[in-house]
C-alpha angles and dihedrals in degrees: 000000000000119000096216135079133208117244114300091229092057092047090049093049092051094045092052092045094049094045094048096034090224138088090209096052090045089051091051091051093047092041095234134107123280088241091058091050092050091049093052092048090050090049089053091050091052091049097051094035093232135109106240104174130037126197127209107180107297093346122094126198138175121246119230089261092052092046093050093060101039100086094050093045092050091049090047094054091046089054091047090052091049091049091052090050090053091049090051089048091054093046094048093093095179095051126080122190114206122193112206137150115263097243094054091043094052098040102037119005105043095053088056096051095083089063090048090055089054094047097042106022095168096059123086117208122202111196110207102196112195140136089229121093107234125214104255093180089059091052099250088138138357097230135018129196109206136180127207097359107142099185116047094169113213095340122124108250134195123179113235095186142322121257122262119181125201137166106255134185144156115285086240090074094057126083132017128079093298098033128113110272105152137013092261087069089071087082088071096038129091106251113212115216136190118217112226097163095106095056114085093196091060095073090114095044106042097081096051090055091059114103091218091057092048095047091051091048092056094046099257095123093145095056115101119230097191104115119075155103124250123216127194090213123056092210091059090052090051092049090050090052092050089050091056096250096128149314122298129203095232137189106239095206092052099040098039091109089060091048090050090053091047089237086125130020136191100236096189102035089226125133142168128216112212115192094257134093150169117279133189109217133186141147134260090244092053091051089061085074106086091212092057092047090050092051095048093048091045092052093048090049090047090056091047092053092047090051091051091054095048 
């Protein structure tokens, strides 16, 4: 394999031409003239000693040589574009990208961001809500908020809070002759579940989200957990609980705002404390960015203040 490359401009011109099957469209994308694109493609052909593009009247086609290199060139330019985006991300000192799962983002983090804007008005925060764990070491995000991950590798980790699970429901389901009064009543209630089976990272957290596991952990071994509805999205399960459609096994730290507003209540005042929690993780490189450091410190202080009030 040779250790040299033709000019980047000629490679880019050919890749765009081959992908779009048009000198004109390639020229529009690259913001140059069609003549310039043709010249660059010709220069590349001379350099590699292969005909890459053939013309038959108004029709253009790739030769076998041109076709053989297109996929790798397109992948290469996509990687280059991604690399430039990451460089820009690192250099954007006033922007912090936070990777967090959608349920935590919606229920806990997003409501707090208005206060962050007031406290740190010069810092922009991009919340990347996804069930996938991004590679912080590679620079896919500055900060991650993770739950139930036991091994964080070489990342810098701070515990936000430990998990605490309780049965939660709308106040409308409590009281009256058919209302929930004790934990045995769960046998007649609709138990709302969240399906974690499709997420490989959730190997440590699936079991604690099972009603059977929770009931056993709080000493209610004789209570059945058969009736229920399963949701693929935790937020949908929470919304169903707020609407009075059943009982959810809820994270008290995450859903505390809904408890404070009496949109949800803990009818039995019973909870379990699995040995898992929510962590804020980042890298040493990311913490060199003052905006990232400010966000991490603000979030940790926010949790401390919330804990003092509770």
